[in-house]
N, C-alpha and C positions, 0 to 999 in steps of 0.2 A: 312505667314511670319514666324511663329513659326517653321514650318517644314523646312524651308530653314536654320534657325539658328541651327537646330539639324543636318542637313545633312552636313553643311559646315565643322564642326570639324571632322566628320567622313571622309570626302573627304581628308582633310589635313593629317589625320593619315594614310590613305591608300596610299596617294602620298609619304609621308615620308618613309613608309615601303618599297614601291617599289624602291624608290631612294636608300635606304640603302642596299637593297638586290642586286641591280645592282652594287653598289659601292664596297661592301664588299664581293660580291660573289666570290667563288673560280672557277677558270677555270680548268675543269677536262680534263685529257688527254683522247684522243680517242684511244681505243685499236688498235694496229697496224693491226690486221687482218681485222677489219671493215674499217679502213682507206684505206688499199690496195684494198679491194673490191669496195669501193667507187671510187677510182682512176681508176680501170679497167672499171667500168660502165661509168664513164665520158669519157674515151677514146673511148669506143664502141659507145656512143651517139654522139661524136664529129666527127666521120669519115664521110667524104662526099662521100657516096656511092649511092646516088640517092634515097634512101629509106626514106620516110617521118618519122619524129620523132615519130609519134604515132604508127608506125609499127616496130620500131627498136628492141623491146624486143623479137621478134621471133614469134613462133606459138601462144602463149597466146594472143599477141596483134592482130594477124590476126583473130583468132577466135572471140575475143570480137568485133573487127571492123565489121566483117561480120554479127555477130548476131545483132549488133546495126543497121546496114543497113537493115537487113531483118525485124526486128521489126518496124523500121520506115516505110518501104514499107507496111507492114501489117496494121499498124495504119492508113496510108494514104488511103489504099484501104477500110478499114472499115469506115473511115470518109466519103469517097465518097459514099459508100453504104447508109449510114444514110442520107446524103444530098439528094441522089436520091430518097430514100423512102419518105422523107418529101416533096420533090418537086412534086411527082405524086399524093399525097393525096389531 
């Protein structure tokens, strides 16, 4: 019970601080070059060109996708090998 009495004021202070930060916080302007880059990326990802969203960033996405697929296949093959070796013993 004593620990709950110690924690409750701390929780109130934290909640008050978070509420004050959100209420009195300043809204900072986003630099225009970053905003323009963000808008271009949004346009590129919104185009309906039949490419899945996880491949829209180009070569980097294709390489990561294929590497993930290859590692998954290798992991499944190694799991099958372990199960087979355990089964024949």
